[in-house]
N, C-alpha and C positions, 0 to 999 in steps of 0.2 A: 460507565457511570450509572448509578442507580439513584433515583430520587429517594431521599431519606424520610419523606412523609409516610407514616404508616399506611399500608394497604395500597400505596401508589405503585403501579406496575411500569411506569415510564422509565426507560433506560435510554442511554445514548444510542444503543443498537436499534431498539424497536422504534424510536422516534425518528431516526434518520432513514429507516427503511419505509416508514409510512409516508407516502407522498403527500406533501402539503400540510403536514401537521402543524408546523410553525412552533413546535415545542422547543424551548431553549432551557438550558440548565445553568443554574447560578450557584457558584461556590460560596459556601458559608465560612469564609476565613475567620470571621468573628461575628458573634451575635450582637444585637444592639445593646448598648450600655445602659440605657434608661430602664429602670427596674420593671415597669409595667410592660414595656415592649419585650424585654428579655423573657419575662415569665410567659407572655403570650406565645412567643416563638417556641419555648420549651414545651408548652402544652400541645401545640400543634404538631411538633415533632415527636410527641409521645414519650418524652424523657423529662424527668425532673432534676436530673443531674447534668453535668456538662460533658458527658461522654457521647460524642457523635462519631459516626464513621469517618474515616479519613480517606479521601476528601469527602466532606459532607456537601451534597448538592441538593437543591430544591428545584423542581421543574416549574416552568412558567404557568402551568395549569392551576397552580395554587395561588395565583395572584390575578388581580384585575389589570386591565390596561393602564388604569390610573395609578397603579402601584409602581410603574416603571418610568424612568426618565432616560433621555439620551445624552450621552457625553458629547463633547465637541467632535470627537472622532466617530460619531454615529454608532456607538456601542450602547445597547440597552442595558441599564443597570437598575437594580431594585432600589426604590427610594428608602431613605433612612427610617421613615415612619411606617413603612408597609409591614403588614403582618400576614403571613401565609394562612390559608384556610384549607381544611380538609374537605369542606362542603362547598361546592360551587354549583348552585342551582337557582333557577328562577323562583322567586317567592310565591308566585301565583300558580303557574302551571307545573312547577317542579321539574322542568326540563333541565337536563344536565349537559346536553350536546350543543346547544345554541350559544352564540356569542352573547355574553352578559354585560350589562352596564349597571352602574350604581343608580339607584332611584333618585338620588340627589342630583345626578347629572342632568336629569330632565325636570327637576323640582316637582316630583310626583308624590312625595310623602303625604302631604295634606290631602291630595286627591284620593290616595289609597285609603286613608283613614275615613274620609267622607263616604266613600263607596262601601267599605266593609264595616265601619264602626269599630274596627280593631286598632289597637295601638301598636305601632311598629316597635316602640321601645320594648314592649313585652316580648315580641316575637324575635327580634334580632339582638341576641346577646351571645356571649361566648364566641364561637367561631363562625356564626352566621352573619352574612353581610346582606344589606338591603339591595339585592340584585334582581334585575328583571331581564327577560329575553326581549328581543326586539319586538316581537308580536304582542306581548303583554304590555310593554311600554306604550306601544301605539294604541292599544285598547284603552289604557288609562287616559291617554291624551284625548282620545275621542270622547270618552265619558265626560271629561272635564269640559270640553267644548260643548257637548250636548246639554250638560247641566246649565252652563252659562246661557245658552240659547233659550232654554226653557224658562229660566229666571227672568231674562230680559223680556221675553214675550209676555210672561205673567205680569210683570211690572207695567208694561205698556198697556195691556188690557185693563188692568186695575185703574190706571190713570184715565183711560178713555171712559170707563164706566163711572168714574167719579165725576167727570165733566158732563156726561150725558147719561140718560137712563138706558139708552140702547146703543148698540154698535152697528154701524153700517159700513159698507165697502167704501 
């Protein structure tokens, strides 16, 4: 089996021989029926028609963990609203080898925009998802905590100065 996403080199042969890759293959017996999801899948697969290889499979590297669910028999399956992506990288450091998670999982969208002044809406469109590696997610969390600490200290000092003309220990 060969993943049918363009430029993907994952096959059932090389994924099984690479120890611990954790790559799984998911058969596309039918594409999503919803028009926007259907079109997104076709764009990702690099085809505008309905001709896919038989059997058409997509490897798990083109999905996030959140795109999977487990059946009662503990089989991982792709959620009905999941869209594969050809680009899987951290939005900050551009790392492609680390485990990625969605920025919304840690509620870091606002923190990112405060830090950079950049809108995520402009950056993440098409097949880009708002993903971060573990290291960059932790950096953003630390930034948010540091900012809150600074604002709290500033507020306390301002209140103290308003009550007295000077501050002492």
